[in-house]
C-alpha positions in Angstrom: 70.5 87.1 120.4 73.3 84.7 121.3 76.8 86.1 121.1 78.0 83.4 118.7 75.4 84.7 116.2 77.0 88.1 115.6 80.4 89.9 115.5 80.7 93.5 116.7 83.3 96.3 116.3 84.8 97.8 113.2 88.1 95.8 113.2 86.4 92.5 114.1 83.8 92.8 111.4 86.5 93.8 108.8 88.5 90.7 109.7 85.4 88.5 109.5 84.8 89.8 105.9 88.4 89.2 104.9 88.3 85.7 106.4 85.3 84.8 104.3 82.9 84.3 107.2 79.3 83.6 106.2 77.6 86.9 107.1 73.9 87.3 106.7 74.0 91.1 106.8 75.9 94.0 108.4 74.1 96.6 110.5 75.7 100.1 110.6 74.7 103.1 112.7 72.9 105.6 110.6 75.3 108.5 111.1 78.5 106.5 111.3 81.2 108.1 109.1 84.9 107.4 109.4 87.7 105.9 107.4 87.4 102.7 109.2 83.6 102.5 108.6 84.2 103.3 104.9 86.7 100.4 104.7 84.2 98.0 106.2 81.4 99.2 103.8 83.6 98.8 100.7 84.7 95.3 101.7 81.2 94.3 102.5 80.0 95.5 99.1 82.8 93.7 97.3 81.8 90.5 99.1 78.2 90.9 98.3 77.1 91.2 101.9 73.8 93.2 102.4 74.2 96.4 104.4 71.6 98.2 106.5 71.8 101.6 108.2 70.0 101.4 111.6 69.5 103.6 114.7 72.1 103.0 117.4 69.3 101.6 119.6 69.0 98.7 117.2 72.7 97.9 117.8 72.4 98.4 121.5 69.5 95.9 121.6 71.9 93.3 120.1 74.9 93.9 122.4 75.6 96.4 125.1 79.4 96.1 124.5 81.4 98.6 122.5 80.1 97.8 119.0 81.6 101.0 117.5 78.4 101.4 115.4 78.7 98.1 113.5 77.4 94.6 114.0 77.6 91.7 111.6 74.9 89.1 111.9 76.3 85.7 111.0 74.5 83.2 108.8 73.6 79.9 110.3 74.5 78.2 107.0 77.3 78.4 104.4 75.9 80.0 101.2 76.6 78.4 97.8 77.3 80.2 94.5 74.7 79.3 91.9 77.2 79.3 89.1 79.4 76.8 91.1 76.5 74.6 92.2 74.6 74.1 88.9 77.6 72.7 86.9 78.2 70.3 89.8 74.6 69.1 89.8 74.9 68.2 86.1 78.3 66.6 86.6 76.7 64.4 89.3 74.1 63.2 86.8 71.2 64.9 88.5 68.1 66.3 86.9 68.2 69.6 88.8 65.2 71.1 90.6 65.7 74.5 92.1 63.2 76.6 94.2 63.5 80.3 94.0 62.0 82.5 96.7 61.1 86.1 95.7 60.4 88.4 98.7 59.6 85.7 101.2 60.5 87.3 104.6 58.7 85.2 107.2 61.0 82.8 109.0 58.3 80.2 109.6 57.3 80.1 105.9 60.9 79.9 104.8 61.6 77.1 107.3 58.6 75.1 106.2 59.5 75.5 102.5 63.0 74.4 103.2 61.8 71.4 105.1 59.5 70.4 102.2 62.3 71.0 99.7 64.7 68.7 101.6 62.1 65.9 101.9 61.3 66.2 98.1 64.9 66.1 96.9 65.1 69.7 95.7 68.6 70.5 94.6 68.8 74.0 96.1 66.9 77.1 97.3 67.8 80.5 95.8 67.1 83.7 97.7 68.0 87.4 96.9 70.5 89.4 98.9 67.9 92.0 99.8 64.2 91.8 100.7 64.5 88.2 101.9 64.4 86.2 105.0 67.6 85.8 107.1 69.0 82.3 107.2 69.5 82.4 111.0 69.3 80.0 113.8 65.5 80.4 114.0 65.2 79.6 110.3 67.3 76.4 110.8 65.2 75.4 113.8 61.9 76.0 111.9 63.2 73.9 109.0 63.8 71.0 111.5 67.4 71.1 110.4 66.8 70.9 106.7 68.8 74.1 106.1 71.8 72.3 107.5 71.9 70.0 104.5 69.9 71.8 101.7 72.1 74.2 99.7 71.1 77.8 99.8 72.3 80.3 97.2 72.1 84.0 97.9 72.2 85.9 94.7 72.5 89.7 94.1 69.9 89.6 91.4 67.1 87.1 90.9 66.6 88.2 87.4 70.3 87.5 86.6 70.0 84.1 88.4 67.0 83.1 86.3 68.7 84.3 83.1 71.7 82.1 84.1 69.5 79.1 84.8 67.7 79.5 81.5 71.1 79.5 79.7 71.9 76.3 81.6 68.8 74.6 80.1 66.3 75.1 83.0 62.7 75.9 82.4 62.0 78.8 84.6 58.4 78.9 86.0 56.7 81.6 88.1 53.7 80.7 90.3 50.8 83.1 90.0 47.1 83.3 90.7 46.0 84.8 87.5 46.5 84.5 83.7 48.3 81.2 84.3 47.8 77.5 83.3 47.0 75.0 86.0 50.3 73.7 87.6 49.3 70.1 86.7 49.5 70.9 83.0 53.1 72.0 83.2 55.9 69.4 82.4 58.3 69.3 85.3 60.3 66.3 84.2 63.3 68.3 82.8 65.6 70.7 84.8 63.3 73.3 86.3 63.4 76.3 88.6 60.1 77.3 90.2 59.7 80.8 91.7 57.4 81.4 94.7 56.6 84.9 95.8 55.6 86.6 99.0 52.1 86.3 100.3 49.9 89.1 99.1 52.2 90.5 96.5 53.3 87.3 94.8 56.2 87.0 92.4 57.4 90.5 91.5 56.7 91.7 87.9 60.4 92.0 87.1 61.1 88.5 88.2 58.0 87.1 86.5 59.0 88.7 83.2 62.2 86.5 83.2 60.3 83.2 83.6 59.4 81.0 80.7 56.0 79.9 82.0 53.4 80.9 84.7 51.4 78.4 86.6 48.6 78.6 89.2 47.0 76.3 91.7 43.2 76.3 91.2 41.3 77.7 94.1 37.6 77.6 94.7 37.0 79.1 98.1 36.1 82.6 99.1 39.5 83.5 100.6 41.3 82.8 97.3 44.7 82.8 99.0 47.1 80.0 100.0 49.9 80.3 102.5 53.1 80.4 100.4 54.6 77.4 102.2 51.4 75.4 101.5 51.4 76.5 97.8 55.1 75.5 97.6 54.4 72.1 99.0 51.7 71.4 96.5 53.7 72.4 93.4 56.9 70.8 94.7 55.3 67.4 95.1 53.7 67.7 91.6 57.3 67.8 90.4 58.0 64.7 92.4 54.9 62.9 91.2 55.7 63.6 87.5 59.2 62.5 87.8 58.4 59.3 89.6 55.7 58.5 87.0 58.4 58.8 84.3 60.6 56.4 86.2 63.1 59.1 87.0 65.2 59.0 90.2 64.4 61.9 92.5 67.6 63.6 93.6 
């Protein structure tokens, strides 16, 4: 890992949090207990930065310098706040289209989805603080730079985020492979937020329960499983097709 991608040391990490640096997550040695460590933990929690307890070998693998048991991994992008972004989208006269990723952890899938989103005029991607891919330099590279221009919102709770979007007039839609209507039968011409889940497990039940509708891509082969980035591309461009057919301007 390149040195510009992380900050190490208790004081340096605390200063980075106070300065509002975009931190993807903070790694802390499993048995680290001190007043200074507690101060870093509390400030990270207040700032909504994910924390992960790890063996010291993990930290040593990132840097051999005196990390004092704490390393902050810097985000390659500046995260947006959903409750700040959505009002701005409406003020700009947009018909917002937001993609929500639930449990997508593979950098290549995330980068491919982000690339498709940017090409299709998606307004933003929403990811959870925990159980999600890191928006690091590899993700930006895999997205062909799309993540440099596409807003990414990192939210503490996807269910709260979906509840907020519904209150703002969005139709919230979960993609599924069962008990769902075909995606082509859903109207995507109004403000919409579409949730894509991890391969294998799909959209989690808790998140799916907060969605207005469930849609599926018909499948006829024996494998009966699409790569999540491919599935996202199919549904995202159905949104584009419908909006263009209605004479709407794609964002």
